[in-house]
C-alpha positions as CSV (number, residue, x, y, z in Angstrom):
1,M,-110.8,-103.0,62.3
2,A,-107.2,-104.1,62.9
3,F,-104.8,-100.9,63.5
4,I,-100.9,-102.8,62.0
5,A,-97.6,-100.4,62.6
6,L,-94.8,-102.5,61.4
7,G,-91.1,-100.9,62.6
8,S,-89.2,-99.5,60.7
9,A,-85.5,-100.8,59.5
10,D,-82.4,-99.6,60.8
11,P,-81.4,-95.9,58.8
12,V,-78.6,-97.0,56.4
13,T,-75.7,-94.9,56.2
14,T,-73.8,-94.3,52.7
15,P,-70.8,-92.8,52.8
16,S,-69.9,-90.2,50.4
17,P,-68.1,-91.9,47.2
18,H,-64.7,-90.6,46.5
19,G,-62.7,-89.2,43.3
20,V,-65.9,-86.8,42.7
21,R,-64.0,-84.1,40.4
22,S,-64.2,-80.6,41.9
23,P,-66.5,-78.1,41.9
24,L,-66.4,-75.6,38.8
25,Q,-65.8,-71.6,39.9
26,S,-67.8,-69.2,39.0
27,Q,-65.6,-66.1,38.9
28,K,-67.9,-63.9,36.4
29,E,-70.9,-64.6,39.0
30,G,-68.9,-63.7,41.8
31,S,-66.4,-65.5,43.3
32,S,-68.9,-66.3,46.2
33,V,-71.1,-68.3,44.2
34,R,-70.2,-71.8,43.1
35,V,-71.2,-73.3,40.2
36,I,-71.4,-77.5,40.4
37,R,-72.8,-79.0,37.1
38,G,-73.8,-82.7,36.2
39,L,-74.2,-85.5,38.6
40,S,-70.7,-86.4,39.2
41,G,-70.0,-83.7,41.5
42,L,-73.5,-84.1,43.4
43,E,-72.1,-86.6,46.1
44,E,-70.3,-83.3,47.3
45,L,-72.4,-81.7,48.0
46,R,-74.1,-83.9,50.4
47,P,-72.5,-83.0,53.8
48,T,-73.9,-79.1,53.1
49,W,-77.4,-80.3,51.7
50,D,-77.6,-82.4,54.7
51,S,-76.5,-79.7,57.1
52,I,-78.9,-77.0,56.1
53,S,-82.5,-77.3,57.9
54,I,-85.1,-76.2,56.5
55,P,-89.1,-75.7,58.0
56,K,-90.5,-77.3,55.3
57,A,-88.1,-80.6,54.8
58,S,-89.9,-81.1,51.5
59,P,-88.9,-84.9,49.9
60,M,-88.7,-83.1,46.1
61,L,-85.4,-80.8,48.3
62,S,-84.1,-84.2,49.2
63,L,-80.9,-84.5,47.0
64,A,-82.5,-88.6,47.3
65,W,-85.4,-87.4,44.7
66,I,-83.3,-85.0,43.0
67,R,-80.9,-87.9,41.9
68,S,-83.2,-90.0,41.1
69,W,-84.7,-88.1,39.3
70,A,-81.2,-87.2,36.9
71,E,-80.9,-90.8,36.8
72,V,-84.2,-92.6,36.0
73,Y,-85.1,-89.4,33.4
74,G,-81.0,-89.1,32.2
75,I,-80.1,-86.1,33.2
76,D,-76.9,-85.4,33.8
77,T,-74.5,-82.3,32.4
78,D,-77.8,-80.1,32.4
79,L,-77.6,-80.3,35.8
80,E,-76.3,-77.1,37.9
81,F,-76.5,-76.3,41.4
82,R,-75.3,-72.4,42.6
83,V,-74.0,-72.7,45.8
84,A,-73.4,-69.7,48.4
85,G,-71.8,-69.9,51.4
86,T,-70.9,-72.8,53.6
87,G,-72.1,-75.1,56.3
88,R,-75.3,-74.6,57.5
89,A,-75.3,-71.3,56.6
90,A,-75.1,-71.9,52.9
91,A,-77.8,-71.8,50.3
92,I,-78.1,-73.8,47.0
93,A,-79.8,-73.3,44.0
94,P,-80.8,-76.9,42.5
95,L,-81.4,-76.1,38.6
96,V,-81.5,-78.2,35.2
97,R,-81.0,-75.7,32.2
98,S,-84.4,-76.7,29.8
99,G,-84.3,-75.8,25.9
100,R,-88.2,-75.6,26.2
101,G,-89.1,-72.4,24.7
102,G,-85.5,-71.3,24.8
103,L,-82.8,-71.8,27.0
104,R,-83.9,-71.8,30.6
105,F,-83.1,-72.2,33.9
106,E,-85.9,-74.4,36.2
107,F,-86.0,-76.0,39.4
108,A,-84.6,-79.9,39.2
109,G,-87.5,-82.5,39.1
110,P,-90.4,-83.6,36.9
111,D,-92.4,-80.4,36.2
112,N,-95.1,-82.5,35.3
113,L,-96.2,-82.8,39.4
114,L,-96.3,-79.3,39.7
115,E,-94.6,-79.6,43.5
116,V,-93.6,-77.2,45.6
117,M,-89.7,-76.1,45.2
118,D,-87.7,-73.2,46.6
119,F,-83.7,-72.8,47.1
120,L,-82.0,-75.1,50.4
121,Y,-81.7,-72.1,52.8
122,Q,-81.1,-72.1,56.4
123,D,-80.2,-68.4,56.6
124,R,-81.4,-66.2,54.1
125,T,-78.1,-64.5,54.3
126,N,-77.1,-65.8,50.8
127,V,-80.3,-66.2,49.2
128,P,-79.5,-62.1,47.1
129,A,-75.9,-63.5,46.3
130,L,-77.4,-66.7,44.5
131,V,-80.4,-64.5,43.0
132,S,-77.7,-61.7,41.5
133,A,-75.8,-64.6,40.2
134,L,-78.2,-66.5,38.1
135,V,-79.4,-62.5,36.9
136,Q,-76.0,-62.3,35.6
137,S,-76.3,-65.3,34.1
138,R,-78.8,-63.7,31.3
139,I,-80.5,-66.7,31.2
140,P,-84.0,-66.7,31.3
141,L,-85.7,-68.5,34.4
142,R,-89.1,-70.7,35.1
143,F,-90.2,-71.5,38.6
144,W,-93.0,-73.1,38.1
145,R,-94.6,-72.9,41.9
146,V,-92.8,-71.3,44.5
147,P,-93.6,-70.3,48.1
148,A,-95.2,-67.2,48.6
149,D,-93.0,-65.9,51.6
150,S,-89.4,-67.8,49.7
151,P,-86.7,-64.6,49.3
152,V,-85.8,-65.6,46.3
153,I,-89.2,-63.6,45.0
154,H,-88.3,-60.6,46.8
155,A,-84.4,-60.7,45.7
156,L,-85.4,-61.4,42.0
157,T,-87.6,-58.6,41.6
158,Q,-84.2,-56.2,42.9
159,A,-81.7,-57.9,41.1
160,S,-83.9,-57.9,37.8
161,K,-84.2,-54.1,37.7
162,G,-82.7,-52.4,34.5
163,R,-81.7,-56.1,33.6
164,A,-84.8,-58.2,32.8
165,L,-88.2,-58.4,32.6
166,V,-90.4,-60.6,36.0
167,R,-93.2,-62.5,35.7
168,C,-94.8,-63.1,38.6
169,H,-98.4,-64.8,39.0
170,T,-100.1,-66.7,41.6
171,G,-100.4,-70.4,41.6
172,A,-102.0,-73.1,43.2
173,A,-101.4,-72.8,47.2
174,C,-100.6,-76.1,48.9
175,P,-102.6,-77.9,51.8
176,S,-101.0,-78.7,55.0
177,L,-102.7,-80.3,58.6
178,P,-100.9,-78.9,61.3
179,L,-101.5,-81.7,64.2
180,D,-101.4,-82.2,67.4
181,P,-102.5,-84.5,70.3
182,S,-106.5,-83.7,69.1
183,W,-105.8,-85.9,65.6
184,V,-105.2,-89.5,67.2
185,N,-108.8,-89.1,66.7
186,P,-109.6,-87.1,63.5
187,T,-113.3,-87.8,62.9
188,D,-113.5,-85.3,65.8
189,H,-112.6,-82.5,63.1
190,L,-115.3,-83.0,60.9
191,D,-118.7,-82.5,60.8
192,S,-121.4,-84.6,62.0
193,R,-122.3,-85.2,58.3
194,R,-119.2,-86.6,57.3
195,R,-119.0,-88.6,60.5
196,S,-121.8,-90.0,59.7
197,N,-120.8,-90.9,56.0
198,L,-117.7,-92.1,57.5
199,R,-119.3,-94.8,59.8
200,R,-121.6,-95.9,57.1
201,A,-118.6,-96.8,54.3
202,R,-116.6,-98.9,57.5
203,R,-119.6,-100.3,58.2
204,I,-120.3,-101.5,54.7
205,A,-116.1,-102.2,54.4
206,E,-116.5,-104.3,57.7
207,S,-119.4,-106.7,55.9
208,L,-117.0,-107.3,53.2
209,G,-114.3,-108.8,54.8
210,D,-111.5,-107.9,58.1
211,L,-110.6,-104.3,58.1
212,T,-107.1,-104.0,58.7
213,T,-104.7,-101.0,57.8
214,E,-101.1,-101.2,57.4
215,I,-98.3,-98.7,57.7
216,L,-94.8,-100.5,56.0
217,S,-92.0,-99.0,56.6
218,P,-90.0,-101.4,54.6
219,R,-85.9,-102.5,53.7
220,P,-84.7,-101.0,50.3
221,D,-85.3,-105.0,48.8
222,E,-88.4,-104.6,50.3
223,V,-89.9,-101.6,48.3
224,G,-90.1,-103.6,44.5
225,P,-92.9,-105.7,45.6
226,L,-94.8,-103.4,47.9
227,L,-94.7,-100.7,45.0
228,D,-96.0,-103.4,42.4
229,E,-99.1,-104.3,44.4
230,A,-99.6,-100.3,45.4
231,Y,-99.4,-99.4,41.7
232,A,-101.8,-102.0,40.8
233,V,-104.7,-100.3,43.3
234,E,-104.1,-97.2,41.8
235,A,-105.1,-98.3,38.3
236,A,-107.6,-100.2,39.5
237,G,-108.8,-96.6,40.4
238,W,-110.4,-93.4,38.6
239,K,-106.8,-92.5,37.4
240,S,-106.6,-95.2,34.9
241,R,-109.0,-93.7,33.0
242,E,-108.7,-90.0,34.1
243,G,-105.2,-90.0,34.6
244,S,-101.2,-91.2,34.9
245,P,-101.6,-93.7,37.1
246,L,-97.7,-94.2,38.7
247,A,-97.8,-97.9,36.1
248,R,-98.8,-96.9,33.2
249,D,-96.0,-93.5,33.2
250,Q,-93.1,-95.4,33.0
251,L,-90.9,-92.5,33.8
252,V,-92.7,-91.2,36.6
253,G,-93.3,-94.9,38.2
254,E,-89.9,-95.5,37.9
255,L,-88.8,-92.3,40.3
256,F,-90.7,-93.2,42.9
257,R,-89.4,-97.0,42.9
258,S,-85.5,-94.8,43.0
259,Y,-86.8,-92.7,45.4
260,G,-88.4,-95.0,47.3
261,R,-85.1,-97.6,47.5
262,A,-82.8,-94.4,48.8
263,A,-86.5,-93.3,51.1
264,A,-86.1,-97.0,52.6
265,E,-82.4,-96.4,53.5
266,T,-83.1,-93.3,55.8
267,G,-86.1,-95.2,57.1
268,E,-88.5,-92.3,55.6
269,L,-90.6,-94.2,53.8
270,R,-93.8,-95.8,54.6
271,V,-96.4,-97.5,52.2
272,C,-100.0,-97.6,53.5
273,F,-102.3,-100.3,52.4
274,L,-106.4,-100.3,53.3
275,R,-107.3,-104.3,53.7
276,I,-110.6,-105.5,52.9
277,G,-110.8,-109.4,53.5
278,G,-106.9,-109.3,52.7
279,R,-107.5,-107.6,49.6
280,A,-106.0,-103.9,48.9
281,A,-108.5,-101.7,49.1
282,A,-106.7,-98.6,49.0
283,M,-102.9,-97.2,49.1
284,Q,-100.5,-94.1,50.2
285,L,-97.0,-93.5,49.4
286,A,-95.4,-91.4,52.0
287,S,-92.1,-89.5,53.8
288,I,-91.3,-88.8,56.9
289,R,-88.9,-86.2,56.9
290,G,-88.5,-83.0,59.2
291,N,-90.8,-84.7,61.6
292,Q,-93.9,-84.2,59.1
293,F,-95.9,-87.2,57.2
294,W,-95.5,-86.1,53.6
295,L,-98.0,-88.2,51.4
296,L,-96.5,-89.0,48.5
297,A,-99.5,-91.0,46.2
298,M,-102.7,-92.3,47.3
299,G,-105.1,-94.4,44.9
300,F,-107.7,-96.7,45.9
301,S,-109.8,-99.5,44.0
302,E,-113.1,-98.8,42.5
303,E,-113.9,-102.3,42.9
304,F,-114.6,-101.0,46.9
305,E,-115.4,-97.8,46.0
306,R,-118.7,-97.2,47.8
307,C,-116.9,-97.8,50.9
308,S,-114.8,-94.5,50.5
309,P,-111.7,-97.0,51.5
310,G,-109.8,-93.9,50.2
311,T,-110.7,-91.8,53.0
312,L,-110.9,-94.7,55.3
313,L,-107.0,-95.4,55.0
314,L,-106.0,-91.0,55.1
315,L,-107.9,-90.5,57.9
316,D,-105.5,-94.2,59.7
317,T,-102.8,-92.2,58.7
318,L,-103.2,-89.3,60.0
319,E,-104.3,-90.9,63.2
320,Y,-100.3,-92.6,62.8
321,A,-99.3,-89.2,62.1
322,A,-100.6,-87.7,65.5
323,R,-99.9,-90.8,67.1
324,S,-95.5,-90.8,66.2
325,G,-95.8,-87.6,67.4
326,L,-95.3,-85.2,64.0
327,R,-96.0,-81.8,63.6
328,S,-98.0,-81.6,60.2
329,Y,-99.1,-83.5,57.8
330,E,-98.3,-82.3,54.3
331,F,-100.5,-83.1,50.9
332,L,-98.5,-81.6,48.5
333,G,-100.3,-81.2,45.1
334,A,-102.7,-79.3,44.8
335,D,-106.4,-78.3,46.9
336,E,-109.1,-81.3,46.5
337,P,-113.0,-81.3,48.0
338,W,-111.1,-84.5,50.0
339,I,-108.7,-82.5,51.5
340,R,-110.6,-79.0,51.8
341,A,-112.8,-81.3,54.1
342,L,-110.5,-81.3,57.3
343,S,-109.9,-77.8,57.8
344,P,-106.2,-77.4,56.2
345,T,-104.2,-73.9,56.6
346,Y,-102.8,-73.0,52.6
347,L,-99.7,-72.4,52.1
348,P,-99.6,-69.6,48.8
349,C,-97.7,-70.1,45.8
350,V,-96.5,-68.4,43.3
351,S,-95.5,-68.6,39.7
352,I,-92.1,-66.7,38.1
353,R,-90.6,-66.3,35.2
354,T,-87.6,-64.2,33.8
355,Y,-87.0,-62.6,30.3
356,P,-83.6,-60.7,30.5
357,L,-82.8,-58.2,28.2
358,G,-81.9,-59.5,25.1
359,I,-82.3,-62.7,22.4
360,R,-82.1,-65.3,24.9
361,G,-84.9,-62.9,27.0
362,T,-86.9,-62.3,23.6
363,V,-87.3,-65.6,22.6
364,A,-88.2,-66.9,26.1
365,F,-90.8,-63.9,26.2
366,V,-92.7,-64.5,22.8
367,S,-92.7,-68.4,23.4
368,D,-94.5,-68.0,26.3
369,A,-97.2,-65.2,24.9
370,S,-97.7,-68.0,22.5
371,D,-98.5,-70.4,24.8
372,R,-100.6,-68.3,26.5
373,V,-102.6,-67.8,23.2
374,R,-102.8,-71.2,22.9
375,S,-104.0,-72.2,26.3
376,R,-106.2,-69.8,26.4
377,M,-107.9,-71.0,23.0
378,R,-108.2,-74.4,25.1
379,T,-109.6,-72.4,28.3
380,V,-112.4,-71.4,26.1
381,R,-112.7,-74.9,24.3
382,A,-112.9,-76.6,27.6
383,A,-115.1,-74.1,29.0
384,V,-117.9,-74.7,25.8
385,G,-117.1,-79.0,26.9
386,R,-118.0,-78.0,30.1
387,F,-121.3,-76.0,29.5
388,Y,-122.4,-78.9,26.9
389,S,-121.5,-81.5,29.8
390,D,-123.2,-79.8,32.7
391,M,-126.2,-79.0,30.6
392,E,-126.5,-82.7,29.8
393,R,-125.8,-83.8,33.4
394,H,-128.4,-81.6,34.7
395,L,-130.9,-82.7,31.9
396,A,-130.3,-86.5,32.6
397,L,-131.8,-86.0,35.9
398,A,-135.1,-85.3,34.1
399,Y,-134.5,-89.3,33.4
400,S,-131.8,-90.6,36.0
401,A,-132.8,-90.4,39.2
402,G,-129.8,-89.3,40.5
403,P,-126.1,-91.5,41.4
404,S,-126.4,-93.6,43.9
405,P,-129.6,-96.7,45.4
406,Q,-131.2,-93.8,47.3
407,D,-131.6,-91.5,44.8
408,A,-133.4,-94.2,43.2
409,V,-135.4,-95.6,45.9
410,R,-136.6,-92.2,47.4
411,V,-138.0,-91.3,43.7
412,A,-139.5,-94.6,43.9
413,E,-140.8,-93.9,47.2
414,S,-142.9,-91.2,45.4
415,L,-144.1,-92.9,42.5
416,E,-145.5,-95.5,44.5
417,G,-147.3,-92.8,46.7
418,I,-149.0,-91.6,43.1
419,G,-149.9,-95.3,42.0
420,Y,-147.0,-96.4,40.1
421,G,-145.4,-99.5,40.7
422,T,-140.9,-98.8,39.8
423,I,-138.2,-101.1,38.1
424,V,-134.4,-99.7,39.6
425,G,-131.6,-100.1,37.5
426,Y,-127.8,-99.0,37.6
427,M,-126.0,-97.6,34.4
428,N,-123.0,-98.5,34.2
429,A,-120.2,-95.8,33.1
430,D,-118.0,-96.5,29.8
431,K,-115.2,-99.3,31.0
432,E,-116.7,-99.5,35.0
433,R,-115.2,-102.1,36.4
434,P,-117.5,-105.4,36.9
435,R,-117.6,-105.5,40.6
436,A,-118.4,-102.0,41.2
437,V,-121.5,-102.3,38.8
438,W,-121.9,-105.4,41.2
439,L,-121.9,-103.5,44.6
440,N,-124.5,-100.4,43.5
441,T,-126.6,-103.0,42.2
442,M,-126.7,-105.2,45.5
443,A,-126.6,-101.8,47.4
444,S,-130.1,-101.5,45.0
445,L,-131.8,-104.3,46.2
446,E,-130.9,-103.9,49.9
447,A,-132.1,-100.3,49.6
448,V,-135.3,-101.4,47.4
449,G,-135.8,-105.1,50.3
450,A,-136.1,-102.3,53.0
451,K,-138.5,-100.2,51.8
452,R,-140.4,-103.0,50.7
453,L,-141.5,-101.1,47.4
454,N,-143.3,-102.4,44.7
455,C,-140.7,-102.9,42.4
456,Y,-138.1,-105.1,40.4
457,V,-134.1,-104.8,40.4
458,S,-133.1,-104.6,36.3
459,I,-129.6,-105.6,35.8
460,K,-127.4,-105.9,33.0
461,A,-125.1,-108.9,32.4
462,P,-122.5,-107.4,30.0
463,A,-122.2,-104.8,32.4
464,L,-121.2,-108.0,35.0
465,A,-118.7,-109.5,32.5
466,F,-121.6,-112.8,32.5
467,D,-119.9,-113.5,35.9
468,R,-121.5,-116.1,36.8
469,H,-119.9,-115.7,41.0
470,L,-121.0,-111.4,40.8
471,I,-124.9,-112.7,39.3
472,S,-125.6,-115.5,41.4
473,E,-124.8,-113.2,44.2
474,V,-127.3,-110.5,43.0
475,V,-130.0,-113.3,41.9
476,K,-129.9,-114.7,45.5
477,S,-130.1,-111.4,47.1
478,G,-133.2,-110.6,44.8
479,Q,-134.6,-114.7,46.2
480,A,-133.7,-113.5,49.9
481,R,-135.8,-110.1,49.5
482,N,-138.6,-111.6,47.1
483,L,-137.1,-108.8,44.3
484,R,-137.7,-109.9,40.5
485,I,-134.8,-109.9,39.0
486,H,-134.8,-108.6,35.6
487,F,-132.0,-109.0,32.7
488,D,-131.9,-106.1,30.1
489,A,-131.5,-106.3,26.7
490,L,-128.6,-104.9,25.1
491,A,-126.3,-105.8,22.0
492,A,-127.7,-109.1,20.1
493,H,-124.8,-110.7,20.6
494,D,-125.0,-110.8,24.2
495,V,-127.9,-112.8,23.8
496,D,-127.2,-116.2,24.2
497,R,-124.9,-115.8,27.0
498,T,-128.1,-114.3,28.7
499,F,-130.5,-116.8,28.2
500,S,-127.8,-119.4,29.3
501,L,-127.2,-117.8,32.9
502,L,-130.6,-117.3,33.4
503,R,-130.9,-121.2,32.9
504,E,-128.4,-121.2,35.5
505,M,-130.3,-118.6,37.8
506,Q,-133.4,-120.4,37.8
507,V,-131.6,-122.7,40.5
508,F,-131.6,-120.2,42.7
509,H,-134.3,-117.9,42.5
510,E,-137.7,-118.4,40.3
511,A,-138.7,-115.1,39.4
512,L,-136.2,-113.6,36.6
513,G,-137.3,-111.8,33.5
514,C,-135.8,-111.3,30.4
515,T,-136.4,-108.1,27.3
516,L,-137.2,-108.8,24.1
517,P,-136.5,-106.3,21.6
518,S,-138.7,-106.5,18.7
519,R,-136.6,-104.7,15.9
520,W,-134.6,-107.7,16.1
521,Q,-135.7,-110.6,13.4
522,R,-134.4,-113.2,16.1
523,S,-136.8,-112.1,19.2
524,S,-139.5,-114.5,17.7
525,E,-137.7,-117.3,18.3
526,D,-136.5,-115.9,21.8
527,V,-139.9,-116.7,22.4
528,E,-139.5,-120.0,22.9
529,R,-136.7,-119.6,25.2
530,A,-137.9,-117.2,27.5
531,V,-141.6,-119.8,27.2
532,D,-139.1,-123.0,28.3
533,L,-137.6,-120.6,30.9
534,G,-140.9,-119.5,32.4
535,L,-139.8,-116.1,32.9
536,S,-141.5,-112.9,32.7
537,V,-141.0,-110.6,29.6
538,R,-140.4,-107.2,28.7
539,V,-141.6,-106.1,25.4
540,I,-139.9,-102.9,24.3
541,K,-139.0,-101.9,20.8
542,G,-135.0,-101.6,21.5
543,E,-132.3,-99.1,21.0
544,W,-129.3,-101.4,20.1
545,A,-129.5,-102.4,16.7
546,D,-128.6,-105.5,15.2
547,R,-127.0,-106.1,11.8
548,K,-129.3,-104.1,8.8
549,E,-130.2,-107.9,7.5
550,R,-131.0,-109.1,11.0
551,E,-133.6,-106.2,11.5
552,R,-137.6,-105.7,11.4
553,D,-139.7,-102.7,11.9
554,P,-140.7,-102.6,15.2
555,R,-144.4,-102.2,15.3
556,A,-144.9,-105.1,13.3
557,G,-142.4,-106.8,15.3
558,F,-144.0,-105.7,18.8
559,Q,-147.4,-107.2,18.9
560,E,-146.3,-110.6,16.8
561,I,-144.2,-111.2,20.0
562,V,-147.2,-110.2,22.3
563,D,-149.1,-112.7,20.1
564,R,-147.0,-115.3,20.8
565,L,-146.5,-114.3,24.2
566,A,-150.2,-114.5,25.4
567,G,-150.6,-117.1,27.2
568,R,-147.2,-118.5,27.4
569,V,-145.5,-117.0,30.3
570,P,-146.1,-115.7,33.5
571,R,-146.6,-111.5,33.0
572,V,-145.3,-109.4,30.0
573,G,-144.3,-105.6,30.9
574,V,-145.6,-103.8,27.8
575,A,-143.1,-101.1,27.6
576,T,-143.7,-97.9,24.7
577,H,-145.0,-94.8,24.7
578,N,-147.0,-95.5,22.4
579,P,-150.8,-95.9,23.0
580,T,-152.0,-97.5,19.8
581,L,-149.2,-99.9,20.1
582,A,-149.9,-99.9,23.9
583,R,-153.6,-100.8,23.9
584,R,-153.0,-103.4,21.3
585,A,-151.0,-105.3,23.6
586,V,-152.6,-104.8,26.5
587,R,-155.9,-106.3,25.1
588,R,-154.7,-109.1,23.2
589,L,-152.7,-110.6,26.1
590,R,-155.8,-109.8,28.7
591,A,-157.5,-111.5,26.2
592,A,-155.8,-114.4,27.0
593,G,-155.5,-114.2,30.6
594,T,-151.5,-113.2,30.9
595,P,-151.2,-110.8,33.8
596,C,-149.4,-107.5,32.4
597,E,-149.0,-103.7,32.7
598,I,-147.6,-100.8,30.9
599,E,-143.9,-100.0,31.4
600,V,-142.6,-95.8,30.5
601,V,-139.0,-94.9,31.3
602,R,-138.3,-92.1,33.6
603,G,-138.9,-88.4,31.9
604,Y,-140.8,-90.4,28.7
605,P,-144.6,-89.3,28.4
606,I,-146.8,-91.1,30.9
607,H,-149.3,-89.1,30.2
608,R,-149.8,-90.7,26.6
609,V,-150.1,-94.4,27.6
610,L,-152.1,-93.3,31.4
611,P,-155.1,-93.3,29.2
612,V,-154.9,-96.6,28.3
613,A,-154.1,-98.2,31.4
614,I,-156.9,-96.9,33.3
615,A,-159.1,-97.9,30.4
616,E,-158.2,-101.5,30.2
617,G,-157.7,-101.4,33.6
618,V,-153.7,-102.4,34.3
619,S,-151.1,-101.0,36.2
620,M,-148.0,-98.4,35.4
621,R,-145.3,-99.4,36.2
622,V,-141.8,-96.4,35.2
623,Y,-138.0,-97.6,35.0
624,V,-136.1,-95.7,37.1
625,P,-132.3,-95.9,36.2
626,Y,-129.3,-94.3,38.1
627,G,-125.5,-94.2,38.7
628,N,-124.2,-92.5,35.4
629,L,-126.1,-89.7,34.5
630,A,-127.4,-89.2,30.8
631,S,-129.9,-88.3,29.0
632,P,-131.2,-90.4,26.2
633,Y,-130.2,-87.2,23.9
634,T,-126.8,-85.7,23.5
635,M,-126.2,-81.8,22.5
636,E,-124.7,-82.8,18.8
637,Q,-128.2,-84.7,18.2
638,V,-130.1,-81.6,18.7
639,A,-128.7,-79.6,15.9
640,R,-129.3,-82.1,13.9
641,R,-132.9,-83.2,14.7
642,P,-135.8,-80.5,15.6
643,R,-137.5,-82.4,17.6
644,I,-135.0,-83.1,19.9
645,A,-134.8,-79.6,20.4
646,L,-138.8,-79.4,22.1
647,W,-137.1,-82.2,24.1
648,L,-134.7,-80.1,25.5
649,L,-136.4,-77.1,26.5
650,R,-138.7,-79.2,27.9
651,D,-136.1,-81.0,29.7
652,I,-134.9,-77.1,30.7
653,F,-138.3,-76.2,31.7
654,R,-138.3,-79.0,34.3
655,A,-135.5,-77.6,35.8
656,G,-134.0,-81.2,36.1
657,T,-137.2,-83.3,37.5
658,S,-139.4,-85.3,35.7
659,F,-143.6,-84.4,36.2
660,V,-145.1,-87.3,36.6
661,P,-149.2,-87.5,36.8
662,R,-151.0,-88.9,39.0
663,D,-153.0,-92.3,39.0
664,P,-156.4,-91.0,39.5
665,R,-157.6,-94.2,40.4
666,K,-155.0,-93.6,43.8
667,N,-155.9,-90.0,43.6
668,A,-155.8,-86.8,41.5
669,G,-153.1,-84.8,41.1
670,G,-149.2,-84.9,39.7
671,V,-146.5,-83.9,41.4
672,R,-142.7,-83.5,40.6
673,V,-140.5,-86.4,40.7
674,G,-136.7,-85.4,41.6
């Protein structure tokens, strides 16, 4: 792997503008406290602001960040800076007047990011004067996240006695990683299991292309294109589904652009990429301030999820920070499992609200009380939703092997040990990117081939976006490992494109198969296409409906399709757990000399058709899905259909496993496969 750190541009010093209006003096709140309002007065504060040296020089406490935020969000006259003292001994309260839930003072900056904020001070001496002036203003305060050791908390509690109600609640702690020379090798700080996982991830990444890391310190004019690329990487990951990536949140995205240009002028900005084969797989936006590395944003493309690009880039930037002699790596945000693995320290934080005695305080208190009630109601609803979701995921383990190809192979090995062949198929999530589906499918081919199992692999062409390049790579991999590749059936309107692909893919591999759902009228005609191509065929009743007028009785259709296939295709999978249907189909196919076997999805009642397989002398094969955990029914369906309620009780007692009776032709007994 190549590691590239590009040199920073020379810092640019911008002179303070002249002609800025003088700050206002607040006689009511004490002559020692100045009040400066609006963007026009902010530059006059720059010399004092820059002279204050604070231990945690967070970018959010920089003048550049607050100016960028005010300009992007259109905040001007509501900005208010309270200043006590002069020079390095000064203390500054960067505030904004907010009208939500009554007039309040909040810290300047986007509250939706919930970053840690505080007053600026090097010497705590002037903090009580600032706090006293704020309490005397009789305007409620709402500070979302303040360090628990901030002198503001004690001063506010003391100054509010007899004047305001103060509510102080524990907030999310902020993770921080102190650095020393040992962090030049970050993996030395991980346990053996994680080190092994990272070595495997790096090998996978290197197998996909040249692996390089870039840590860039751009000029201001270079920031725009670099952030465009960084935003695109983040939007290609999970945040695009579950969060608000910078590319879509217009205001936050523009805030980072504006701050990025300002930070680039002083040489503080770092834009970092992990590239695989020249393509950006992961990104970080960071700032170097106060001899600390501040991680502002990060993301990775799900296309490369299998090789953990975000983690690989994190370790490379940790190494960079340690080699640069920085004293800490600041994660900002809140604690996350991937941060916890590094054993960081945590800065305790609190949220503070004050309610002065009077109309404003009462309005603010009532508004917050209402918000708390609504929040608790949302919490209850969310808890119920999580319970149902967790229950469905637990129940799904009776049907799905687990999230990874290794889970599927583990289950397939267990099933082969008791006499069953298997089929492995990846279950993609909604809106999952085709390349992520492809990576998982290729991983399953590699894993199955390495174990030399009696198994073939099923794929879903729509999940791969009918991408001929991706699908040809899957088919070639199957040919190289002597594994059959089977094309599952989903929607009826996808069938023609699927058969077109099958015809093209026969150039690379002869052992291909298709699925024919018996509920579709069109399947009778599709039999002829399968025969012409010499495909193996799986016959199913079918889960996906066609248009009503194009449907038919699935049992009658099942037998008709079997009759038309008999003696004309290489092999047939009779996919049903209906013993009568299975028996008729197997006898018809065997009479015509067509190799066949009975196929059942894992978790379904294998015991119902196993006696048929034994009596008719055919083998059994179990479809083992893996990937997105989903049971074949939802909790909503349980209330509507009593039979599904019985399935629910059965699956609960199975405790996330699937009981599979041993094929007596192998040995007696049975095992739980989970």
